[in-house]
C-alpha positions, 0 to 999 in steps of 0.5 A, spaced: 431 624 385 426 629 387 422 627 381 422 620 382 420 621 389 414 626 386 412 620 382 412 615 387 408 619 392 403 621 386 402 613 385 402 611 392 397 617 393 392 615 387 393 607 390 391 609 397 385 614 395 382 608 391 383 602 395 382 606 402 376 610 399 373 603 396 373 601 404 370 607 406 365 607 401 363 600 400 357 598 404 358 594 410 355 588 408 359 588 401 365 588 406 363 583 410 363 578 404 370 579 402 373 581 409 376 573 410 374 574 417 377 581 418 372 585 422 369 590 418 370 596 423 378 594 422 377 595 414 374 602 415 379 604 420 384 602 415 381 605 409 381 612 413 388 611 415 389 610 407 385 616 405 389 620 410 395 618 408 394 619 401 393 626 402 399 627 407 403 624 402 402 630 397 399 636 400 404 638 405 409 637 400 406 640 394 403 646 398 410 647 402 405 648 409 408 643 414 412 639 409 414 635 415 408 631 415 409 628 408 414 623 411 410 622 417 404 620 413 409 615 409 411 612 416 404 612 418 403 608 411 409 603 412 406 601 419 399 601 416 402 596 410 406 592 415 399 591 419 396 589 413 401 584 411 401 581 417 393 580 417 393 578 410 398 572 412 394 570 418 388 570 414 391 566 408 392 571 402 399 571 401 398 574 394 395 580 398 401 580 403 406 581 397 402 587 394 401 590 401 409 589 402 411 592 396 406 598 397 409 599 404 416 599 401 415 604 396 412 608 402 418 607 406 422 610 400 418 616 400 419 617 407 426 616 407 427 621 401 422 626 404 426 626 411 433 626 407 435 628 400 429 630 397 426 634 403 421 640 402 423 646 405 417 650 408 414 656 405 416 662 408 410 666 408 413 672 404 416 675 410 423 677 410 427 674 415 430 680 420 437 680 421 440 676 427 444 682 430 445 690 429 447 692 422 453 695 421 454 700 415 461 701 411 461 707 407 467 706 402 
């Protein structure tokens, strides 16, 4: 299960880095031509959310520093893809709506898995945990 989640996370991260990065780096005039009536500022905001979500899908779990941020990022991407699906349907682009719906479903799977069966434990920092109570020594 963990391998499947890592593969899904990596594929989603690459997809969102490419798509979101494209929105962020594209000139405003170019985005305006392909926006189908969607405000360019909204596309730039979506691009930023997608890039941050992509990083959040992989980095916290890979470094084991605040790994709870990985499923939080996945949930954020689910919400972003839900908004994208609704927008695509509203502007009359059902093929894109299907793609965003599929990406949202995969992100939902990653979020569910990282909150549950494939959760990543945080790094302990190399420090040993102190015993909870007094230590009793038994010589025998």
